[in-house]
RODO-2510 file (C-alpha; in nm, 4 decimals, decimal comma):
residues 391
     n   res          X          Y          Z
     1     m     0,7537   -14,1777    12,3197
     2     r     0,6897   -14,0026    12,6487
     3     l     0,7818   -14,0984    13,0049
     4     a     0,8684   -13,9610    13,3477
     5     i     1,1113   -14,1098    13,5996
     6     e     1,3084   -14,0052    13,9050
     7     k     1,6685   -13,9148    13,8232
     8     k     1,8095   -14,1599    14,0793
     9     d     1,6106   -14,4472    13,9297
    10     l     1,7157   -14,3717    13,5726
    11     l     2,0783   -14,3124    13,6680
    12     h     2,0901   -14,6380    13,8634
    13     h     2,0127   -14,8312    13,5470
    14     i     2,2299   -14,6425    13,2980
    15     q     2,5385   -14,5375    13,4961
    16     h     2,7408   -14,8429    13,3863
    17     l     2,5858   -14,8927    13,0425
    18     a     2,8135   -14,6387    12,8744
    19     a     3,1123   -14,8662    12,9444
    20     v     2,9639   -15,1136    12,6962
    21     v     2,9420   -14,8565    12,4164
    22     p     3,2520   -14,8581    12,1898
    23     t     3,4533   -14,5356    12,1789
    24     k     3,5735   -14,6066    11,8257
    25     n     3,3720   -14,8072    11,5778
    26     t     3,3144   -14,8167    11,2060
    27     s     2,9393   -14,8309    11,2737
    28     p     2,8216   -14,4992    11,4270
    29     i     2,4908   -14,6507    11,5405
    30     l     2,6772   -14,8507    11,8057
    31     t     2,7608   -14,5285    11,9920
    32     n     2,3892   -14,5024    12,0727
    33     y     2,1467   -14,6557    12,3173
    34     l     1,8350   -14,8172    12,1790
    35     f     1,5263   -14,7181    12,3808
    36     v     1,2133   -14,9313    12,3517
    37     v     0,9299   -14,7894    12,5616
    38     d     0,6049   -14,9794    12,6188
    39     a     0,3027   -14,7875    12,7461
    40     e     0,0942   -15,0985    12,8116
    41     s     0,3455   -15,2511    13,0551
    42     s     0,4917   -14,9138    13,1653
    43     t     0,8427   -15,0421    13,0964
    44     v     1,1565   -14,8922    12,9504
    45     q     1,4144   -15,1145    12,7826
    46     i     1,7587   -14,9735    12,7036
    47     t     2,0181   -15,1646    12,5031
    48     a     2,3889   -15,0999    12,4557
    49     t     2,6229   -15,3116    12,2458
    50     d     2,9654   -15,3338    12,0872
    51     l     2,8606   -15,6589    11,9118
    52     e     3,0810   -15,8663    12,1444
    53     i     2,8775   -15,7835    12,4529
    54     t     2,5155   -15,6664    12,4531
    55     v     2,3497   -15,5397    12,7703
    56     v     1,9755   -15,4953    12,8026
    57     v     1,8259   -15,3282    13,1089
    58     k     1,4500   -15,3228    13,1606
    59     f     1,2721   -15,1269    13,4327
    60     n     0,9457   -14,9521    13,5144
    61     a     0,8647   -14,5861    13,4627
    62     l     0,5584   -14,3666    13,4288
    63     v     0,4968   -14,4142    13,0552
    64     s     0,2252   -14,2231    12,8768
    65     e     0,3309   -14,3008    12,5201
    66     g     0,5393   -14,5857    12,3791
    67     g     0,7941   -14,5823    12,1012
    68     s     1,1538   -14,6513    12,0013
    69     i     1,4521   -14,4205    11,9567
    70     a     1,8313   -14,4369    11,9329
    71     i     2,0208   -14,1723    12,1260
    72     a     2,3896   -14,0865    12,1797
    73     a     2,4870   -14,2902    12,4852
    74     r     2,7652   -14,0889    12,6444
    75     q     2,5916   -13,7542    12,6023
    76     f     2,2714   -13,8989    12,7473
    77     n     2,4553   -14,0309    13,0541
    78     e     2,6329   -13,6981    13,1053
    79     i     2,3081   -13,5014    13,0779
    80     i     2,1208   -13,7264    13,3225
    81     s     2,4137   -13,7199    13,5682
    82     s     2,4121   -13,3395    13,5654
    83     m     2,0432   -13,3113    13,6528
    84     p     1,9153   -13,2304    14,0030
    85     d     1,7519   -13,5073    14,2041
    86     q     1,4047   -13,4569    14,0655
    87     v     1,1657   -13,6143    13,8170
    88     i     1,3010   -13,6173    13,4616
    89     n     1,0621   -13,6025    13,1656
    90     l     1,1664   -13,7588    12,8368
    91     y     0,9695   -13,7320    12,5139
    92     k     1,0335   -13,7456    12,1420
    93     d     0,9631   -13,4407    11,9284
    94     e     1,0265   -13,5208    11,5612
    95     d     1,4002   -13,6074    11,5417
    96     l     1,4819   -13,4823    11,8904
    97     l     1,4687   -13,6330    12,2353
    98     k     1,3512   -13,3667    12,4789
    99     i     1,4936   -13,3973    12,8298
   100     q     1,3293   -13,1770    13,0942
   101     c     1,3931   -13,1498    13,4650
   102     g     1,2440   -12,8526    13,6473
   103     r     1,3502   -12,5501    13,4444
   104     i     1,6276   -12,7378    13,2648
   105     d     1,5754   -12,8335    12,9002
   106     f     1,7940   -13,0371    12,6661
   107     s     1,7279   -13,1415    12,3075
   108     l     1,9338   -13,4355    12,1872
   109     m     1,9438   -13,5476    11,8249
   110     c     1,8060   -13,8947    11,7610
   111     a     1,9651   -14,1484    11,5279
   112     d     1,7775   -14,3931    11,3066
   113     y     1,6880   -14,6691    11,5521
   114     t     1,6132   -14,9133    11,2673
   115     l     1,9901   -14,9298    11,2028
   116     f     2,0551   -15,0658    11,5517
   117     p     2,1619   -15,4341    11,5508
   118     v     1,8837   -15,6860    11,5979
   119     l     1,8622   -15,7799    11,9641
   120     p     1,9686   -16,1326    12,0557
   121     l     1,6786   -16,3331    12,1907
   122     r     1,7067   -16,6133    12,4454
   123     e     1,4659   -16,7274    12,7115
   124     m     1,6242   -16,7776    13,0545
   125     d     1,3849   -17,0507    13,1700
   126     n     1,6552   -17,3189    13,1648
   127     a     1,9316   -17,1050    13,3109
   128     i     2,1697   -17,2338    13,5768
   129     q     2,1121   -17,0646    13,9128
   130     v     2,4357   -16,9319    14,0661
   131     d     2,4968   -16,7602    14,3977
   132     a     2,5745   -16,4038    14,2872
   133     a     2,8063   -16,3227    14,5786
   134     l     3,0104   -16,6393    14,5209
   135     f     3,0337   -16,5698    14,1481
   136     n     3,1492   -16,2142    14,2181
   137     k     3,4120   -16,3449    14,4599
   138     m     3,5400   -16,5927    14,2018
   139     v     3,5761   -16,3130    13,9483
   140     e     3,7580   -16,0915    14,1998
   141     k     4,0076   -16,3690    14,2750
   142     t     4,0983   -16,4240    13,9102
   143     i     4,0334   -16,1251    13,6851
   144     f     4,3493   -15,9359    13,7859
   145     a     4,5676   -16,2117    13,6347
   146     v     4,4149   -16,1881    13,2863
   147     s     4,6519   -16,0956    13,0039
   148     t     4,6143   -15,7629    12,8215
   149     d     4,8081   -15,8894    12,5193
   150     v     4,5627   -15,8956    12,2277
   151     n     4,8003   -16,1260    12,0421
   152     r     4,7272   -16,3947    12,3022
   153     a     4,3496   -16,3824    12,2829
   154     v     4,3013   -16,7070    12,4752
   155     l     4,4513   -16,5439    12,7855
   156     t     4,2385   -16,2258    12,7699
   157     g     3,9451   -16,3835    12,9507
   158     v     3,8671   -16,5862    13,2622
   159     m     3,8228   -16,9606    13,2184
   160     w     3,5130   -17,1009    13,3913
   161     l     3,4950   -17,4779    13,4255
   162     i     3,1722   -17,6375    13,5476
   163     t     3,1333   -18,0033    13,6411
   164     d     2,8753   -18,1971    13,8406
   165     k     3,1096   -18,2013    14,1439
   166     f     3,2827   -17,8605    14,1377
   167     h     3,3186   -17,5396    13,9428
   168     m     3,6332   -17,3346    13,9011
   169     m     3,7594   -17,0065    13,7601
   170     s     4,1161   -16,9345    13,6593
   171     a     4,3209   -16,6748    13,4749
   172     t     4,6816   -16,6411    13,3661
   173     d     4,8991   -16,4068    13,1654
   174     g     5,1851   -16,6557    13,1422
   175     r     5,3715   -16,5080    13,4395
   176     r     5,1130   -16,5588    13,7122
   177     v     4,8109   -16,7788    13,7690
   178     s     4,5052   -16,7278    13,9851
   179     e     4,2618   -17,0121    14,0478
   180     i     3,9597   -17,0571    14,2724
   181     k     3,7854   -17,3917    14,2969
   182     v     3,4505   -17,4455    14,4698
   183     n     3,4056   -17,8083    14,5658
   184     e     3,0325   -17,8328    14,5192
   185     s     2,7931   -17,8489    14,2289
   186     l     2,5919   -17,5469    14,1288
   187     p     2,2715   -17,5247    14,3369
   188     t     2,0200   -17,5750    14,0552
   189     m     2,1476   -17,7789    13,7655
   190     s     1,8928   -17,8055    13,4856
   191     v     1,9708   -17,9111    13,1326
   192     p     1,9069   -17,6302    12,8827
   193     q     1,7131   -17,7318    12,5747
   194     a     1,8056   -17,5307    12,2670
   195     p     1,5849   -17,4888    11,9612
   196     a     1,6339   -17,7594    11,7004
   197     t     1,8074   -17,5134    11,4677
   198     e     2,0648   -17,4146    11,7301
   199     e     2,3689   -17,6229    11,8160
   200     n     2,3756   -17,6904    12,1862
   201     i     2,6421   -17,8324    12,4153
   202     f     2,3880   -18,0563    12,5863
   203     t     2,2472   -18,2135    12,2702
   204     g     2,2193   -18,5901    12,2909
   205     s     2,2638   -18,6134    12,6654
   206     n     2,0246   -18,6222    12,9555
   207     e     2,3023   -18,5641    13,2063
   208     f     2,4855   -18,2454    13,2859
   209     e     2,8213   -18,2437    13,1098
   210     s     3,1423   -18,0760    13,2187
   211     i     3,1795   -17,7554    13,0236
   212     e     3,4551   -17,4985    12,9888
   213     r     3,4115   -17,1434    12,8628
   214     i     3,6452   -16,8441    12,8462
   215     v     3,4488   -16,5317    12,9401
   216     p     3,5843   -16,1922    12,8236
   217     v     3,7025   -15,9445    13,0862
   218     k     3,4605   -15,6762    12,9658
   219     t     3,1639   -15,8995    13,0433
   220     l     3,2866   -15,9901    13,3894
   221     s     3,3831   -15,6312    13,4680
   222     f     3,0285   -15,5192    13,3884
   223     l     2,8856   -15,7849    13,6198
   224     q     3,1202   -15,6624    13,8931
   225     k     2,9994   -15,3046    13,8454
   226     v     2,6315   -15,3918    13,8793
   227     f     2,6799   -15,6411    14,1630
   228     d     2,4462   -15,5694    14,4522
   229     s     2,4695   -15,7741    14,7708
   230     s     2,0924   -15,7580    14,8076
   231     v     2,0424   -15,9407    14,4759
   232     k     2,1248   -16,3014    14,5603
   233     e     2,0723   -16,4871    14,2347
   234     l     2,2596   -16,4830    13,9046
   235     r     2,1086   -16,6775    13,6166
   236     v     2,3448   -16,8184    13,3556
   237     l     2,2661   -16,9735    13,0186
   238     i     2,5584   -17,1309    12,8340
   239     d     2,5382   -17,1937    12,4604
   240     t     2,8058   -17,3144    12,2227
   241     n     2,9457   -16,9749    12,1268
   242     r     2,7963   -16,7341    12,3758
   243     i     2,6978   -16,6986    12,7398
   244     v     2,3984   -16,5102    12,8785
   245     f     2,3728   -16,3656    13,2283
   246     g     2,0522   -16,2512    13,3916
   247     y     2,1075   -16,0331    13,6974
   248     d     1,8527   -15,8049    13,8584
   249     k     1,7110   -15,5865    13,5751
   250     f     2,0050   -15,6645    13,3438
   251     t     2,0460   -15,9266    13,0733
   252     i     2,4014   -15,9568    12,9394
   253     f     2,4675   -16,1400    12,6140
   254     s     2,8364   -16,2125    12,5639
   255     q     3,0478   -16,3822    12,3031
   256     i     3,2981   -16,6302    12,4428
   257     i     3,6659   -16,6547    12,3535
   258     d     3,6634   -16,9567    12,1265
   259     h     3,9935   -17,1230    12,2129
   260     k     4,1117   -17,4133    12,4242
   261     y     4,2506   -17,2764    12,7498
   262     p     4,6123   -17,3791    12,8133
   263     d     4,6876   -17,6425    13,0771
   264     y     4,8414   -17,3971    13,3230
   265     r     4,8377   -17,6574    13,6012
   266     k     5,1448   -17,8158    13,4469
   267     a     5,3347   -17,5197    13,5964
   268     f     5,2094   -17,5941    13,9501
   269     v     5,4773   -17,7366    14,1808
   270     p     5,2996   -17,9159    14,4689
   271     n     5,5963   -18,0071    14,6912
   272     l     5,8270   -17,7084    14,7135
   273     p     6,0782   -17,7487    14,9995
   274     n     6,0457   -17,4074    15,1666
   275     t     5,7417   -17,2468    15,3263
   276     v     5,6879   -16,9066    15,4875
   277     v     5,3680   -16,7997    15,6658
   278     i     5,3304   -16,4281    15,7299
   279     g     5,0650   -16,1615    15,7797
   280     v     4,9207   -16,0326    15,4536
   281     s     4,9006   -15,6687    15,5640
   282     e     5,2599   -15,6567    15,6912
   283     l     5,4027   -15,8252    15,3820
   284     r     5,2061   -15,6033    15,1442
   285     s     5,3031   -15,2781    15,3169
   286     t     5,6699   -15,3817    15,3261
   287     i     5,6767   -15,4677    14,9563
   288     r     5,5153   -15,1360    14,8684
   289     r     5,7685   -14,9505    15,0827
   290     i     6,0723   -15,1287    14,9418
   291     s     5,9378   -15,0962    14,5863
   292     l     5,9755   -14,7178    14,6020
   293     l     6,3299   -14,7770    14,4758
   294     a     6,2602   -15,0796    14,2546
   295     p     6,3944   -15,0574    13,8968
   296     e     6,1262   -14,9408    13,6554
   297     e     6,2292   -15,1829    13,3820
   298     n     6,1461   -15,4985    13,5804
   299     l     5,9911   -15,3841    13,9146
   300     r     6,2231   -15,6254    14,0939
   301     v     6,2203   -15,6906    14,4672
   302     r     6,4031   -15,9818    14,6289
   303     f     6,3083   -16,2226    14,9067
   304     e     6,6069   -16,3637    15,0948
   305     f     6,5841   -16,6387    15,3582
   306     a     6,8877   -16,7353    15,5679
   307     n     6,9447   -16,8455    15,9283
   308     d     6,5839   -16,7890    16,0359
   309     s     6,5813   -16,4403    15,8831
   310     f     6,3605   -16,2993    15,6084
   311     e     6,4754   -15,9877    15,4256
   312     i     6,3028   -15,8011    15,1436
   313     n     6,5277   -15,5765    14,9388
   314     t     6,5800   -15,4057    14,6063
   315     t     6,8694   -15,2417    14,4253
   316     n     6,8460   -14,9690    14,1665
   317     r     7,1641   -14,8523    13,9935
   318     e     7,0152   -14,5089    13,9333
   319     t     6,8516   -14,4327    14,2684
   320     g     6,9943   -14,6566    14,5403
   321     e     6,8789   -14,9527    14,7451
   322     a     6,6301   -15,0439    15,0165
   323     k     6,5815   -15,3362    15,2524
   324     q     6,3734   -15,4436    15,5490
   325     v     6,4201   -15,7381    15,7846
   326     m     6,0837   -15,8982    15,8517
   327     e     5,9416   -15,9996    16,1881
   328     n     5,6424   -16,2074    16,2973
   329     f     5,6735   -16,4856    16,0424
   330     s     5,7356   -16,8593    16,0466
   331     y     5,9718   -17,0284    15,8033
   332     q     6,0486   -17,3905    15,7358
   333     g     6,3227   -17,4643    15,4873
   334     t     6,6771   -17,3896    15,3836
   335     e     6,8627   -17,0797    15,2742
   336     t     6,7239   -16,9481    14,9463
   337     s     6,6395   -16,6282    14,7598
   338     i     6,4068   -16,5302    14,4791
   339     s     6,3369   -16,2158    14,2744
   340     i     5,9810   -16,1177    14,1827
   341     n     5,7809   -15,8436    14,0127
   342     y     5,6467   -15,6506    14,3110
   343     k     5,3264   -15,5362    14,1386
   344     f     5,2294   -15,8931    14,0591
   345     m     5,2908   -15,9943    14,4192
   346     v     5,0851   -15,7035    14,5535
   347     n     4,7990   -15,7956    14,3174
   348     i     4,7976   -16,1454    14,4622
   349     l     4,8121   -16,0209    14,8217
   350     d     4,5185   -15,7897    14,7488
   351     a     4,3203   -16,1000    14,6483
   352     i     4,4035   -16,2849    14,9712
   353     d     4,1065   -16,2619    15,2096
   354     t     4,2653   -16,4127    15,5199
   355     e     4,4977   -16,2508    15,7740
   356     k     4,7939   -16,4689    15,6801
   357     v     4,9345   -16,6013    15,3559
   358     r     5,1330   -16,9194    15,2953
   359     i     5,4086   -16,8974    15,0322
   360     c     5,5911   -17,2056    14,9111
   361     l     5,9156   -17,1683    14,7173
   362     g     6,2196   -17,3574    14,6029
   363     s     6,5184   -17,2238    14,4129
   364     g     6,5281   -16,8826    14,2474
   365     k     6,4180   -17,0432    13,9203
   366     e     6,1084   -17,2215    14,0494
   367     p     5,7662   -17,0565    14,0781
   368     l     5,6134   -16,9385    14,4029
   369     m     5,2943   -17,1172    14,5057
   370     i     5,0758   -16,8913    14,7193
   371     y     4,7719   -16,9882    14,9267
   372     n     4,5252   -16,8365    15,1706
   373     e     4,6258   -16,9365    15,5236
   374     p     4,4192   -17,0862    15,6724
   375     s     4,1861   -17,2064    15,3985
   376     a     3,9148   -16,9565    15,3026
   377     g     3,6516   -17,2271    15,3510
   378     e     3,6135   -17,6007    15,3577
   379     n     3,4658   -17,6122    15,0097
   380     q     3,6978   -17,3573    14,8458
   381     e     4,0562   -17,3862    14,7269
   382     i     4,2340   -17,0653    14,6231
   383     t     4,5732   -17,0991    14,4577
   384     f     4,8118   -16,8465    14,3063
   385     l     5,1326   -16,9009    14,1121
   386     l     5,3974   -16,6363    14,0466
   387     m     5,6922   -16,6924    13,8171
   388     p     6,0213   -16,5457    13,9412
   389     l     6,2330   -16,2898    13,7602
   390     r     6,5592   -16,4103    13,6195
   391     s     6,8507   -16,3184    13,8401
***
């Protein structure tokens, strides 16, 4: 194996790959990249996997000799990152990968590449075509609400529902919900045909069926990292127990979370009696200011509405109290108050992409329903729910 490539080109393709590699694993080979270099096509293919997500990146280089090796992923990334912006030469010498750049030389031990897991194979000819920017936006609006509790595996991913009339992403950790619905079908809707030996969700039907998959956070986070506004198309292939994304030079094979997503919409309250409309920036900065004294055990801040006034306050037995009377808002409703976790509220406000936010609330025991104000677009509905803290 022997090739030459500009540092910036190599780094562009590997800088996020190390995030896929497991830090702790019973199989040492998974801490490596698998390099497959083809001299005939002058291509380099690098694979990283933790068995739940596998990422393959394929790109061109000046290849004079093909071959395959497995090399320690994190050390390789660190070495390449440390190099000057020049051409890097890589070649195998017995059990070593030689890395040369100018007068800099590294020798990195190779592992037995034959121990690397067999690469998943899937042609992308029948993939669904998705607008990459829209997909990235949908992930941004939902991923922050995913649960980190491994004991509730069903909530540790983002649910993606696709129908012939709309598609929707949502996430919840049981205390908050984030949902974005796009009221249009995906631009190119072809029916994937799986091999006869492979179970397929479309088997027995010539029409596109509504499908629901829970995609792990790690997969979506990787897609966010490699998102490039100049790359317009994301290809998606959905099988029964995995999902495959093709984006730019990357192919991402991901397991899905094989559970039925809970019916979180049962918690939605459509006709709450009180509504406040206020600037996102002002509300967010006020909450952050008041939260400087919020109790650490519950991060509580309180919204109080009375006589056309809106006050945000907090009380901490150990440090004191803080409050601010808000201006420049409109309120329709009666006197009420509600306590919330300020970090959850700030997360939601960070996901609001309009100047104002509309918050609907009832009593201190009912959830807050939060919406972009005005609507982010005629074909998009973005909804957030936040459960209150007990008084």
